[in-house]
mmCIF file of the C-alpha atoms, coordinates in Angstrom:
data_MODEL
# 
_entry.id   MODEL 
# 
loop_
_atom_site.group_PDB 
_atom_site.id 
_atom_site.type_symbol 
_atom_site.label_atom_id 
_atom_site.label_alt_id 
_atom_site.label_comp_id 
_atom_site.label_asym_id 
_atom_site.label_entity_id 
_atom_site.label_seq_id 
_atom_site.pdbx_PDB_ins_code 
_atom_site.Cartn_x 
_atom_site.Cartn_y 
_atom_site.Cartn_z 
_atom_site.occupancy 
_atom_site.B_iso_or_equiv 
_atom_site.pdbx_formal_charge 
_atom_site.auth_seq_id 
_atom_site.auth_comp_id 
_atom_site.auth_asym_id 
_atom_site.auth_atom_id 
_atom_site.pdbx_PDB_model_num 
ATOM 1   C CA . MET A 1 1   ? -25.750 -117.079 46.025 1.00 0.00 ? 1   MET A CA 1 
ATOM 2   C CA . GLN A 1 2   ? -24.737 -120.645 46.822 1.00 0.00 ? 2   GLN A CA 1 
ATOM 3   C CA . LEU A 1 3   ? -24.386 -122.686 43.633 1.00 0.00 ? 3   LEU A CA 1 
ATOM 4   C CA . PRO A 1 4   ? -26.273 -126.013 43.846 1.00 0.00 ? 4   PRO A CA 1 
ATOM 5   C CA . VAL A 1 5   ? -23.754 -128.747 42.975 1.00 0.00 ? 5   VAL A CA 1 
ATOM 6   C CA . ASN A 1 6   ? -24.683 -132.397 42.527 1.00 0.00 ? 6   ASN A CA 1 
ATOM 7   C CA . ILE A 1 7   ? -21.673 -134.772 42.411 1.00 0.00 ? 7   ILE A CA 1 
ATOM 8   C CA . THR A 1 8   ? -22.089 -138.317 41.081 1.00 0.00 ? 8   THR A CA 1 
ATOM 9   C CA . TYR A 1 9   ? -19.454 -141.060 41.167 1.00 0.00 ? 9   TYR A CA 1 
ATOM 10  C CA . ARG A 1 10  ? -19.451 -144.013 38.748 1.00 0.00 ? 10  ARG A CA 1 
ATOM 11  C CA . GLY A 1 11  ? -16.730 -146.639 39.104 1.00 0.00 ? 11  GLY A CA 1 
ATOM 12  C CA . VAL A 1 12  ? -14.788 -144.328 41.421 1.00 0.00 ? 12  VAL A CA 1 
ATOM 13  C CA . ASP A 1 13  ? -14.810 -144.354 45.214 1.00 0.00 ? 13  ASP A CA 1 
ATOM 14  C CA . LYS A 1 14  ? -16.430 -141.261 46.733 1.00 0.00 ? 14  LYS A CA 1 
ATOM 15  C CA . SER A 1 15  ? -13.861 -139.035 48.397 1.00 0.00 ? 15  SER A CA 1 
ATOM 16  C CA . GLU A 1 16  ? -14.171 -135.971 50.619 1.00 0.00 ? 16  GLU A CA 1 
ATOM 17  C CA . ALA A 1 17  ? -10.991 -134.550 49.057 1.00 0.00 ? 17  ALA A CA 1 
ATOM 18  C CA . THR A 1 18  ? -12.455 -134.916 45.548 1.00 0.00 ? 18  THR A CA 1 
ATOM 19  C CA . ASP A 1 19  ? -15.752 -133.383 46.704 1.00 0.00 ? 19  ASP A CA 1 
ATOM 20  C CA . GLN A 1 20  ? -13.826 -130.408 48.098 1.00 0.00 ? 20  GLN A CA 1 
ATOM 21  C CA . VAL A 1 21  ? -11.911 -129.870 44.833 1.00 0.00 ? 21  VAL A CA 1 
ATOM 22  C CA . VAL A 1 22  ? -15.153 -129.999 42.827 1.00 0.00 ? 22  VAL A CA 1 
ATOM 23  C CA . LEU A 1 23  ? -16.956 -127.594 45.188 1.00 0.00 ? 23  LEU A CA 1 
ATOM 24  C CA . GLU A 1 24  ? -14.054 -125.096 45.039 1.00 0.00 ? 24  GLU A CA 1 
ATOM 25  C CA . LYS A 1 25  ? -13.972 -125.220 41.231 1.00 0.00 ? 25  LYS A CA 1 
ATOM 26  C CA . ALA A 1 26  ? -17.770 -124.913 41.036 1.00 0.00 ? 26  ALA A CA 1 
ATOM 27  C CA . ALA A 1 27  ? -17.736 -121.868 43.331 1.00 0.00 ? 27  ALA A CA 1 
ATOM 28  C CA . ARG A 1 28  ? -15.280 -120.256 40.915 1.00 0.00 ? 28  ARG A CA 1 
ATOM 29  C CA . LEU A 1 29  ? -17.853 -120.618 38.112 1.00 0.00 ? 29  LEU A CA 1 
ATOM 30  C CA . GLU A 1 30  ? -20.006 -118.033 39.882 1.00 0.00 ? 30  GLU A CA 1 
ATOM 31  C CA . LYS A 1 31  ? -17.354 -115.404 39.119 1.00 0.00 ? 31  LYS A CA 1 
ATOM 32  C CA . PHE A 1 32  ? -18.130 -115.850 35.427 1.00 0.00 ? 32  PHE A CA 1 
ATOM 33  C CA . CYS A 1 33  ? -21.896 -116.198 35.730 1.00 0.00 ? 33  CYS A CA 1 
ATOM 34  C CA . ASP A 1 34  ? -23.867 -115.394 38.877 1.00 0.00 ? 34  ASP A CA 1 
ATOM 35  C CA . HIS A 1 35  ? -27.187 -116.851 37.709 1.00 0.00 ? 35  HIS A CA 1 
ATOM 36  C CA . ILE A 1 36  ? -26.364 -120.558 37.307 1.00 0.00 ? 36  ILE A CA 1 
ATOM 37  C CA . THR A 1 37  ? -29.378 -122.619 38.370 1.00 0.00 ? 37  THR A CA 1 
ATOM 38  C CA . ARG A 1 38  ? -27.889 -126.136 38.198 1.00 0.00 ? 38  ARG A CA 1 
ATOM 39  C CA . CYS A 1 39  ? -24.444 -127.734 38.218 1.00 0.00 ? 39  CYS A CA 1 
ATOM 40  C CA . ASP A 1 40  ? -24.130 -131.526 37.938 1.00 0.00 ? 40  ASP A CA 1 
ATOM 41  C CA . VAL A 1 41  ? -20.695 -133.146 38.008 1.00 0.00 ? 41  VAL A CA 1 
ATOM 42  C CA . ALA A 1 42  ? -20.200 -136.808 37.059 1.00 0.00 ? 42  ALA A CA 1 
ATOM 43  C CA . ILE A 1 43  ? -16.858 -138.426 37.881 1.00 0.00 ? 43  ILE A CA 1 
ATOM 44  C CA . GLU A 1 44  ? -16.258 -141.858 36.416 1.00 0.00 ? 44  GLU A CA 1 
ATOM 45  C CA . GLN A 1 45  ? -13.798 -144.474 35.304 1.00 0.00 ? 45  GLN A CA 1 
ATOM 46  C CA . PRO A 1 46  ? -15.547 -145.795 32.214 1.00 0.00 ? 46  PRO A CA 1 
ATOM 47  C CA . ASN A 1 47  ? -13.562 -148.982 31.642 1.00 0.00 ? 47  ASN A CA 1 
ATOM 48  C CA . HIS A 1 48  ? -12.014 -151.244 34.174 1.00 0.00 ? 48  HIS A CA 1 
ATOM 49  C CA . ALA A 1 49  ? -9.818  -153.176 31.734 1.00 0.00 ? 49  ALA A CA 1 
ATOM 50  C CA . HIS A 1 50  ? -6.349  -152.907 33.203 1.00 0.00 ? 50  HIS A CA 1 
ATOM 51  C CA . GLN A 1 51  ? -4.554  -153.554 29.928 1.00 0.00 ? 51  GLN A CA 1 
ATOM 52  C CA . LYS A 1 52  ? -4.707  -149.858 29.028 1.00 0.00 ? 52  LYS A CA 1 
ATOM 53  C CA . GLY A 1 53  ? -5.127  -148.322 32.467 1.00 0.00 ? 53  GLY A CA 1 
ATOM 54  C CA . ASN A 1 54  ? -8.128  -146.529 33.892 1.00 0.00 ? 54  ASN A CA 1 
ATOM 55  C CA . PRO A 1 55  ? -8.538  -142.999 32.573 1.00 0.00 ? 55  PRO A CA 1 
ATOM 56  C CA . PHE A 1 56  ? -10.915 -140.751 34.464 1.00 0.00 ? 56  PHE A CA 1 
ATOM 57  C CA . ARG A 1 57  ? -13.802 -138.940 32.820 1.00 0.00 ? 57  ARG A CA 1 
ATOM 58  C CA . VAL A 1 58  ? -15.394 -135.793 34.241 1.00 0.00 ? 58  VAL A CA 1 
ATOM 59  C CA . ARG A 1 59  ? -18.605 -134.366 32.801 1.00 0.00 ? 59  ARG A CA 1 
ATOM 60  C CA . ILE A 1 60  ? -20.074 -131.067 33.975 1.00 0.00 ? 60  ILE A CA 1 
ATOM 61  C CA . ASP A 1 61  ? -23.648 -130.050 33.092 1.00 0.00 ? 61  ASP A CA 1 
ATOM 62  C CA . VAL A 1 62  ? -24.631 -126.459 33.874 1.00 0.00 ? 62  VAL A CA 1 
ATOM 63  C CA . THR A 1 63  ? -27.958 -124.696 33.314 1.00 0.00 ? 63  THR A CA 1 
ATOM 64  C CA . VAL A 1 64  ? -28.029 -120.929 32.818 1.00 0.00 ? 64  VAL A CA 1 
ATOM 65  C CA . PRO A 1 65  ? -31.319 -119.105 32.252 1.00 0.00 ? 65  PRO A CA 1 
ATOM 66  C CA . PRO A 1 66  ? -32.950 -118.590 29.864 1.00 0.00 ? 66  PRO A CA 1 
ATOM 67  C CA . GLY A 1 67  ? -32.617 -122.204 28.814 1.00 0.00 ? 67  GLY A CA 1 
ATOM 68  C CA . HIS A 1 68  ? -28.875 -122.570 28.138 1.00 0.00 ? 68  HIS A CA 1 
ATOM 69  C CA . GLU A 1 69  ? -27.598 -126.086 28.848 1.00 0.00 ? 69  GLU A CA 1 
ATOM 70  C CA . LEU A 1 70  ? -23.789 -126.208 28.835 1.00 0.00 ? 70  LEU A CA 1 
ATOM 71  C CA . VAL A 1 71  ? -21.688 -129.372 28.907 1.00 0.00 ? 71  VAL A CA 1 
ATOM 72  C CA . ALA A 1 72  ? -17.972 -129.855 29.505 1.00 0.00 ? 72  ALA A CA 1 
ATOM 73  C CA . ASP A 1 73  ? -16.643 -133.377 29.056 1.00 0.00 ? 73  ASP A CA 1 
ATOM 74  C CA . GLU A 1 74  ? -12.993 -134.161 29.786 1.00 0.00 ? 74  GLU A CA 1 
ATOM 75  C CA . LYS A 1 75  ? -11.201 -137.500 29.967 1.00 0.00 ? 75  LYS A CA 1 
ATOM 76  C CA . GLY A 1 76  ? -7.676  -138.776 30.300 1.00 0.00 ? 76  GLY A CA 1 
ATOM 77  C CA . MET A 1 77  ? -5.728  -139.218 27.084 1.00 0.00 ? 77  MET A CA 1 
ATOM 78  C CA . ASP A 1 78  ? -5.438  -142.730 25.682 1.00 0.00 ? 78  ASP A CA 1 
ATOM 79  C CA . ASN A 1 79  ? -1.650  -142.635 25.408 1.00 0.00 ? 79  ASN A CA 1 
ATOM 80  C CA . GLY A 1 80  ? -0.695  -144.829 28.321 1.00 0.00 ? 80  GLY A CA 1 
ATOM 81  C CA . SER A 1 81  ? -0.076  -141.955 30.745 1.00 0.00 ? 81  SER A CA 1 
ATOM 82  C CA . TYR A 1 82  ? -3.306  -140.866 32.337 1.00 0.00 ? 82  TYR A CA 1 
ATOM 83  C CA . ALA A 1 83  ? -3.749  -137.620 34.170 1.00 0.00 ? 83  ALA A CA 1 
ATOM 84  C CA . PRO A 1 84  ? -4.650  -137.872 37.837 1.00 0.00 ? 84  PRO A CA 1 
ATOM 85  C CA . LEU A 1 85  ? -8.253  -137.186 38.747 1.00 0.00 ? 85  LEU A CA 1 
ATOM 86  C CA . ALA A 1 86  ? -7.545  -133.665 40.079 1.00 0.00 ? 86  ALA A CA 1 
ATOM 87  C CA . LYS A 1 87  ? -6.033  -132.664 36.715 1.00 0.00 ? 87  LYS A CA 1 
ATOM 88  C CA . VAL A 1 88  ? -9.015  -134.008 34.754 1.00 0.00 ? 88  VAL A CA 1 
ATOM 89  C CA . ILE A 1 89  ? -11.398 -132.128 37.103 1.00 0.00 ? 89  ILE A CA 1 
ATOM 90  C CA . HIS A 1 90  ? -9.352  -128.941 36.642 1.00 0.00 ? 90  HIS A CA 1 
ATOM 91  C CA . ASP A 1 91  ? -9.386  -129.273 32.838 1.00 0.00 ? 91  ASP A CA 1 
ATOM 92  C CA . ALA A 1 92  ? -13.149 -129.930 32.742 1.00 0.00 ? 92  ALA A CA 1 
ATOM 93  C CA . PHE A 1 93  ? -13.862 -126.823 34.820 1.00 0.00 ? 93  PHE A CA 1 
ATOM 94  C CA . LYS A 1 94  ? -11.576 -124.723 32.576 1.00 0.00 ? 94  LYS A CA 1 
ATOM 95  C CA . ILE A 1 95  ? -13.665 -125.840 29.582 1.00 0.00 ? 95  ILE A CA 1 
ATOM 96  C CA . MET A 1 96  ? -16.847 -124.902 31.457 1.00 0.00 ? 96  MET A CA 1 
ATOM 97  C CA . GLU A 1 97  ? -15.418 -121.475 32.345 1.00 0.00 ? 97  GLU A CA 1 
ATOM 98  C CA . ARG A 1 98  ? -14.821 -120.782 28.645 1.00 0.00 ? 98  ARG A CA 1 
ATOM 99  C CA . GLU A 1 99  ? -18.361 -121.896 27.791 1.00 0.00 ? 99  GLU A CA 1 
ATOM 100 C CA . LEU A 1 100 ? -19.842 -119.690 30.520 1.00 0.00 ? 100 LEU A CA 1 
ATOM 101 C CA . ARG A 1 101 ? -17.829 -116.679 29.330 1.00 0.00 ? 101 ARG A CA 1 
ATOM 102 C CA . ARG A 1 102 ? -19.113 -117.244 25.795 1.00 0.00 ? 102 ARG A CA 1 
ATOM 103 C CA . VAL A 1 103 ? -22.759 -117.435 26.930 1.00 0.00 ? 103 VAL A CA 1 
ATOM 104 C CA . VAL A 1 104 ? -22.500 -114.422 29.253 1.00 0.00 ? 104 VAL A CA 1 
ATOM 105 C CA . GLU A 1 105 ? -20.849 -112.312 26.546 1.00 0.00 ? 105 GLU A CA 1 
ATOM 106 C CA . LYS A 1 106 ? -23.598 -113.308 24.145 1.00 0.00 ? 106 LYS A CA 1 
ATOM 107 C CA . GLN A 1 107 ? -26.272 -112.438 26.725 1.00 0.00 ? 107 GLN A CA 1 
ATOM 108 C CA . ARG A 1 108 ? -24.653 -109.040 27.274 1.00 0.00 ? 108 ARG A CA 1 
ATOM 109 C CA . HIS A 1 109 ? -24.433 -108.532 23.505 1.00 0.00 ? 109 HIS A CA 1 
ATOM 110 C CA . GLU A 1 110 ? -20.669 -108.146 23.739 1.00 0.00 ? 110 GLU A CA 1 
ATOM 111 C CA . VAL A 1 111 ? -20.094 -110.539 20.874 1.00 0.00 ? 111 VAL A CA 1 
ATOM 112 C CA . LYS A 1 112 ? -19.291 -108.620 17.736 1.00 0.00 ? 112 LYS A CA 1 
ATOM 113 C CA . THR A 1 113 ? -21.789 -109.141 14.971 1.00 0.00 ? 113 THR A CA 1 
ATOM 114 C CA . HIS A 1 114 ? -21.128 -108.369 11.366 1.00 0.00 ? 114 HIS A CA 1 
ATOM 115 C CA . ALA A 1 115 ? -23.293 -105.744 9.756  1.00 0.00 ? 115 ALA A CA 1 
ATOM 116 C CA . LYS A 1 116 ? -25.686 -107.095 7.189  1.00 0.00 ? 116 LYS A CA 1 
ATOM 117 C CA . SER A 1 117 ? -24.302 -106.634 3.746  1.00 0.00 ? 117 SER A CA 1 
ATOM 118 C CA . ARG A 1 118 ? -26.481 -104.681 1.415  1.00 0.00 ? 118 ARG A CA 1 
ATOM 119 C CA . SER A 1 119 ? -27.074 -106.139 -1.962 1.00 0.00 ? 119 SER A CA 1 
ATOM 120 C CA . PRO A 1 120 ? -26.489 -103.705 -4.807 1.00 0.00 ? 120 PRO A CA 1 
ATOM 121 C CA . LYS A 1 121 ? -29.556 -102.740 -6.789 1.00 0.00 ? 121 LYS A CA 1 
# 
């Protein structure tokens, strides 16, 4: 299955290299969940005030049937040293991988549930 990926740029110039990184990371998501129906990736630089730099923000929205909407939102730290865009993309996809694992385990009933405690009579 070919995962449908929609990449949106806001305040950042569109780049073939960035598109390629996003598509490679998105293809990896299929290893964790093979029934993803939608994957939207927004890449932005929210503020253009140069006093504090321009951290990148990457938001990934994924839909997994039946009706699970997962979101991973990663941005550069506000400590004066911002991560390059590729690092922020990598970190956002790592968050999404963890979310997908959690949902798939839940769907497969692999998550341990505690037995209901019986109340003494």
